[in-house]
One Martini backbone bead per residue (centre of mass of N, CA, C, O) as a GRO file, in nm:
protein
  273
    1MET     BB    1   6.710  11.002   8.605
    2ASN     BB    2   6.729  11.004   8.279
    3LYS     BB    3   6.722  11.212   8.029
    4LYS     BB    4   6.601  11.297   7.745
    5THR     BB    5   6.705  11.346   7.420
    6LEU     BB    6   6.750  11.679   7.258
    7LEU     BB    7   6.783  11.795   6.931
    8ILE     BB    8   6.885  12.129   6.831
    9THR     BB    9   6.850  12.359   6.584
   10GLY     BB   10   6.909  12.686   6.585
   11CYS     BB   11   7.042  12.828   6.886
   12SER     BB   12   7.130  13.136   6.865
   13SER     BB   13   6.813  13.207   6.858
   14GLY     BB   14   6.505  13.233   6.940
   15ILE     BB   15   6.333  12.945   6.929
   16GLY     BB   16   6.572  12.758   6.986
   17LEU     BB   17   6.673  12.892   7.247
   18ASP     BB   18   6.406  12.901   7.405
   19THR     BB   19   6.358  12.596   7.405
   20ALA     BB   20   6.612  12.513   7.554
   21ARG     BB   21   6.555  12.672   7.815
   22VAL     BB   22   6.269  12.554   7.889
   23LEU     BB   23   6.356  12.224   7.852
   24GLN     BB   24   6.614  12.162   8.040
   25ASN     BB   25   6.456  12.026   8.289
   26SER     BB   26   6.328  11.776   8.104
   27TYR     BB   27   6.583  11.777   7.912
   28HIS     BB   28   6.852  11.682   7.718
   29ILE     BB   29   7.023  11.930   7.568
   30ILE     BB   30   7.119  11.968   7.220
   31ALA     BB   31   7.293  12.246   7.119
   32THR     BB   32   7.293  12.412   6.803
   33ALA     BB   33   7.531  12.584   6.579
   34ARG     BB   34   7.712  12.765   6.329
   35LYS     BB   35   7.861  12.956   6.524
   36GLU     BB   36   8.113  12.998   6.743
   37GLU     BB   37   7.997  13.229   6.924
   38ASP     BB   38   7.737  13.062   6.992
   39ILE     BB   39   7.870  12.824   7.127
   40TYR     BB   40   7.988  12.977   7.368
   41LYS     BB   41   7.717  13.080   7.482
   42LEU     BB   42   7.592  12.799   7.531
   43GLN     BB   43   7.812  12.696   7.722
   44GLU     BB   44   7.770  12.919   7.940
   45GLU     BB   45   7.467  12.794   7.994
   46GLY     BB   46   7.525  12.459   7.999
   47PHE     BB   47   7.530  12.330   7.729
   48GLU     BB   48   7.524  12.090   7.503
   49THR     BB   49   7.759  12.164   7.236
   50TYR     BB   50   7.745  12.212   6.870
   51LYS     BB   51   7.864  12.234   6.562
   52LEU     BB   52   7.598  12.315   6.308
   53ASP     BB   53   7.592  12.287   5.968
   54VAL     BB   54   7.334  12.170   5.766
   55THR     BB   55   7.516  12.186   5.487
   56LEU     BB   56   7.708  11.972   5.643
   57SER     BB   57   7.765  11.642   5.652
   58SER     BB   58   8.003  11.619   5.852
   59GLU     BB   59   7.852  11.757   6.093
   60ILE     BB   60   7.614  11.571   6.113
   61ASP     BB   61   7.773  11.308   6.164
   62SER     BB   62   7.933  11.401   6.412
   63VAL     BB   63   7.697  11.466   6.603
   64LEU     BB   64   7.549  11.193   6.596
   65GLU     BB   65   7.788  11.021   6.690
   66THR     BB   66   7.839  11.166   6.959
   67VAL     BB   67   7.561  11.128   7.086
   68LEU     BB   68   7.558  10.814   7.077
   69THR     BB   69   7.815  10.766   7.239
   70LYS     BB   70   7.716  10.926   7.499
   71HIS     BB   71   7.378  10.828   7.505
   72LYS     BB   72   7.283  10.588   7.283
   73THR     BB   73   7.032  10.785   7.257
   74LEU     BB   74   6.753  10.939   7.067
   75TYR     BB   75   6.451  11.090   7.104
   76ALA     BB   76   6.488  11.388   6.957
   77LEU     BB   77   6.419  11.616   6.676
   78PHE     BB   78   6.475  11.974   6.611
   79ASN     BB   79   6.411  12.135   6.312
   80ASN     BB   80   6.501  12.490   6.310
   81ALA     BB   81   6.678  12.567   6.097
   82GLY     BB   82   6.673  12.900   5.941
   83TYR     BB   83   6.572  13.127   5.667
   84GLY     BB   84   6.511  13.439   5.502
   85GLN     BB   85   6.451  13.523   5.143
   86PRO     BB   86   6.414  13.796   4.990
   87GLY     BB   87   6.235  13.834   4.688
   88ALA     BB   88   6.167  13.817   4.383
   89VAL     BB   89   6.177  13.563   4.169
   90GLU     BB   90   6.306  13.740   3.927
   91ASP     BB   91   6.555  13.854   4.127
   92ILE     BB   92   6.665  13.583   4.183
   93SER     BB   93   6.901  13.354   4.194
   94LYS     BB   94   6.999  13.034   4.176
   95ALA     BB   95   7.201  13.051   4.412
   96VAL     BB   96   7.000  13.167   4.621
   97LEU     BB   97   6.799  12.935   4.608
   98GLN     BB   98   6.998  12.712   4.688
   99GLU     BB   99   7.073  12.830   4.963
  100GLN     BB  100   6.792  12.810   5.085
  101PHE     BB  101   6.765  12.496   5.047
  102GLU     BB  102   7.014  12.392   5.201
  103THR     BB  103   6.895  12.481   5.478
  104ASN     BB  104   6.572  12.441   5.482
  105PHE     BB  105   6.584  12.142   5.335
  106PHE     BB  106   6.842  11.960   5.296
  107GLY     BB  107   6.931  11.966   5.590
  108MET     BB  108   6.669  11.846   5.702
  109TRP     BB  109   6.666  11.589   5.534
  110GLU     BB  110   6.935  11.470   5.637
  111LEU     BB  111   6.871  11.461   5.938
  112THR     BB  112   6.613  11.299   5.917
  113THR     BB  113   6.720  11.039   5.773
  114LYS     BB  114   6.944  10.978   5.987
  115ALA     BB  115   6.750  10.958   6.228
  116ILE     BB  116   6.576  10.727   6.126
  117LYS     BB  117   6.797  10.512   6.140
  118ILE     BB  118   6.823  10.531   6.445
  119PHE     BB  119   6.521  10.478   6.518
  120ARG     BB  120   6.498  10.196   6.394
  121LYS     BB  121   6.706  10.061   6.582
  122GLN     BB  122   6.561  10.160   6.863
  123GLY     BB  123   6.223  10.198   6.798
  124PHE     BB  124   6.238  10.524   6.825
  125GLY     BB  125   6.095  10.861   6.757
  126ARG     BB  126   6.128  11.226   6.704
  127ILE     BB  127   6.024  11.470   6.445
  128ILE     BB  128   6.064  11.823   6.429
  129ASN     BB  129   5.942  12.029   6.168
  130HIS     BB  130   6.005  12.354   6.053
  131SER     BB  131   5.786  12.546   5.925
  132SER     BB  132   5.503  12.740   5.796
  133VAL     BB  133   5.267  12.948   5.686
  134LEU     BB  134   5.454  12.943   5.411
  135GLY     BB  135   5.347  12.628   5.364
  136LEU     BB  136   5.036  12.717   5.294
  137ILE     BB  137   5.113  13.004   5.199
  138SER     BB  138   5.167  13.296   4.994
  139LEU     BB  139   5.408  13.561   4.949
  140ARG     BB  140   5.538  13.825   4.847
  141PHE     BB  141   5.889  13.824   4.827
  142ARG     BB  142   5.901  13.484   4.927
  143GLY     BB  143   5.968  13.248   4.725
  144ALA     BB  144   6.205  13.089   4.847
  145TYR     BB  145   6.074  13.032   5.118
  146ASN     BB  146   5.813  12.909   5.029
  147ALA     BB  147   5.939  12.669   4.871
  148SER     BB  148   6.091  12.541   5.113
  149LYS     BB  149   5.828  12.489   5.282
  150TYR     BB  150   5.673  12.319   5.077
  151ALA     BB  151   5.883  12.091   5.075
  152ILE     BB  152   5.842  12.008   5.368
  153GLU     BB  153   5.551  11.924   5.341
  154GLY     BB  154   5.599  11.691   5.139
  155MET     BB  155   5.794  11.531   5.312
  156ASN     BB  156   5.620  11.490   5.567
  157ASP     BB  157   5.374  11.357   5.433
  158THR     BB  158   5.538  11.112   5.334
  159LEU     BB  159   5.670  11.010   5.600
  160ARG     BB  160   5.414  10.937   5.749
  161LEU     BB  161   5.345  10.701   5.557
  162GLU     BB  162   5.626  10.545   5.576
  163LEU     BB  163   5.593  10.533   5.918
  164MET     BB  164   5.361  10.370   5.943
  165GLY     BB  165   5.360  10.156   6.235
  166THR     BB  166   5.551  10.312   6.399
  167ASP     BB  167   5.762  10.486   6.661
  168ILE     BB  168   5.773  10.720   6.434
  169TYR     BB  169   5.758  11.078   6.436
  170ILE     BB  170   5.608  11.332   6.233
  171ILE     BB  171   5.636  11.689   6.284
  172THR     BB  172   5.451  11.987   6.216
  173LEU     BB  173   5.538  12.335   6.204
  174ASN     BB  174   5.317  12.623   6.185
  175THR     BB  175   5.459  12.942   6.169
  176GLY     BB  176   5.431  13.257   6.250
  177PRO     BB  177   5.472  13.547   6.386
  178ILE     BB  178   5.776  13.619   6.571
  179GLU     BB  179   5.969  13.723   6.822
  180SER     BB  180   6.266  13.819   6.643
  181ASP     BB  181   6.547  13.807   6.403
  182PHE     BB  182   6.426  13.731   6.127
  183ARG     BB  183   6.386  14.004   5.976
  184LYS     BB  184   6.670  14.113   6.009
  185ASN     BB  185   6.812  13.875   5.861
  186ALA     BB  186   6.654  13.903   5.596
  187THR     BB  187   6.753  14.188   5.523
  188LYS     BB  188   7.047  14.109   5.494
  189LYS     BB  189   6.997  13.909   5.259
  190PHE     BB  190   6.890  14.112   5.063
  191PHE     BB  191   7.146  14.291   5.036
  192GLN     BB  192   7.343  14.058   4.969
  193ASN     BB  193   7.158  13.916   4.711
  194LEU     BB  194   7.031  14.226   4.613
  195PRO     BB  195   7.220  14.481   4.501
  196ASN     BB  196   7.007  14.551   4.238
  197TYR     BB  197   6.711  14.636   4.337
  198LYS     BB  198   6.676  14.928   4.199
  199GLU     BB  199   6.620  14.776   3.907
  200SER     BB  200   6.353  14.692   3.988
  201VAL     BB  201   6.006  14.686   3.947
  202PHE     BB  202   5.991  14.658   4.288
  203VAL     BB  203   6.127  14.894   4.445
  204GLN     BB  204   5.886  15.033   4.589
  205GLU     BB  205   5.793  14.782   4.746
  206TYR     BB  206   6.048  14.726   4.895
  207GLU     BB  207   6.071  15.007   5.048
  208LYS     BB  208   5.775  14.996   5.174
  209GLU     BB  209   5.718  14.669   5.256
  210LEU     BB  210   6.013  14.555   5.342
  211LEU     BB  211   6.236  14.764   5.457
  212GLU     BB  212   6.009  14.918   5.656
  213GLN     BB  213   5.937  14.678   5.815
  214LYS     BB  214   5.753  14.658   6.121
  215ASP     BB  215   5.664  14.586   6.436
  216PRO     BB  216   5.389  14.667   6.564
  217PRO     BB  217   5.234  14.775   6.819
  218ASN     BB  218   5.009  14.543   6.915
  219ASP     BB  219   5.032  14.302   6.739
  220PRO     BB  220   4.808  14.033   6.704
  221PHE     BB  221   5.013  13.829   6.524
  222THR     BB  222   5.251  13.870   6.714
  223CYS     BB  223   5.449  13.642   6.894
  224LYS     BB  224   5.570  13.451   7.122
  225SER     BB  225   5.755  13.157   7.165
  226ASP     BB  226   5.559  13.001   7.365
  227VAL     BB  227   5.361  12.885   7.150
  228VAL     BB  228   5.567  12.687   7.031
  229ILE     BB  229   5.675  12.541   7.286
  230ALA     BB  230   5.407  12.409   7.366
  231ASN     BB  231   5.400  12.224   7.109
  232VAL     BB  232   5.667  12.084   7.148
  233LYS     BB  233   5.595  11.957   7.417
  234ASP     BB  234   5.357  11.791   7.312
  235ALA     BB  235   5.518  11.634   7.092
  236LEU     BB  236   5.700  11.493   7.319
  237GLU     BB  237   5.459  11.386   7.536
  238ALA     BB  238   5.271  11.258   7.368
  239LYS     BB  239   5.180  10.952   7.287
  240VAL     BB  240   5.032  11.091   7.029
  241PRO     BB  241   5.117  11.303   6.814
  242LYS     BB  242   5.063  11.541   6.620
  243PRO     BB  243   5.123  11.607   6.283
  244ARG     BB  244   5.010  11.910   6.351
  245TYR     BB  245   5.107  12.259   6.427
  246TYR     BB  246   4.968  12.558   6.514
  247ASN     BB  247   5.111  12.894   6.509
  248THR     BB  248   4.921  13.134   6.554
  249LYS     BB  249   4.668  13.325   6.422
  250ALA     BB  250   4.769  13.343   6.129
  251THR     BB  251   4.766  13.039   6.073
  252TYR     BB  252   4.470  12.982   6.126
  253LEU     BB  253   4.351  13.186   5.929
  254LEU     BB  254   4.507  13.109   5.661
  255GLY     BB  255   4.438  12.808   5.669
  256PHE     BB  256   4.134  12.848   5.647
  257LEU     BB  257   4.130  13.019   5.381
  258LYS     BB  258   4.258  12.800   5.204
  259ARG     BB  259   4.006  12.604   5.236
  260LEU     BB  260   3.768  12.813   5.158
  261LEU     BB  261   3.891  12.959   4.919
  262PRO     BB  262   3.934  13.046   4.628
  263THR     BB  263   4.218  13.109   4.469
  264ALA     BB  264   4.152  13.394   4.355
  265TRP     BB  265   4.066  13.515   4.628
  266LEU     BB  266   4.322  13.459   4.787
  267ASP     BB  267   4.513  13.621   4.609
  268LYS     BB  268   4.386  13.899   4.665
  269LEU     BB  269   4.445  13.894   4.966
  270LEU     BB  270   4.760  13.836   4.965
  271GLN     BB  271   4.841  14.093   4.794
  272LYS     BB  272   4.784  14.285   5.064
  273ILE     BB  273   5.019  14.165   5.269
   0.00000   0.00000   0.00000
């Protein structure tokens, strides 16, 4: 019996790679990554692997065409690729904001819409789009990332309405802090794109709250990737998947407070995080 095909973006490490490893016995995983060295590592693990920078339309088209030629159908797409760009809104440049959106939003949008065309022709399909707890609430110094995730929320909410009555499902994952290289990679982006941060009015907050931030031992809010993978598995296997899955206690707590508290009260709470 042939396994259903699952295309995953952002498999270089973290949630994407962990998901590919856990689900490879149940699905035929098509693991993609942006860098050549990560492609080699994935190939060594036995995955069907392609280079896919989601900001490049040519690579999106090439991967989708190759997958359809080889497998005839695509069961599901897990849009996982993305990164965090720290920095106060007033400190980041337009180019930095555009770069954040090219990967986190526009790349996801293009893959999603092109997959929908495939799914409409074959009559079925599932798209799991990775948002964040920061698509529900906002935190200081993460404005570019917050905005990109809020954009995903708006896109997913609209697509669910536009695809209602079909066998094509749009699923949103709202993930909180997970053990991964996310923070380390975000710190690299901070230094890369805010070289003059010491001139900012927020320099003390950057150095105290952002650059020195580490995952404390026994942090009750930071989880392993298995909590996300369990929801991805349900989204793939449920007869009718949920439109939204919360991952981690932080997402449940902050999502609840977003619905419960007046905006001014929530702002005061979030300003302390």
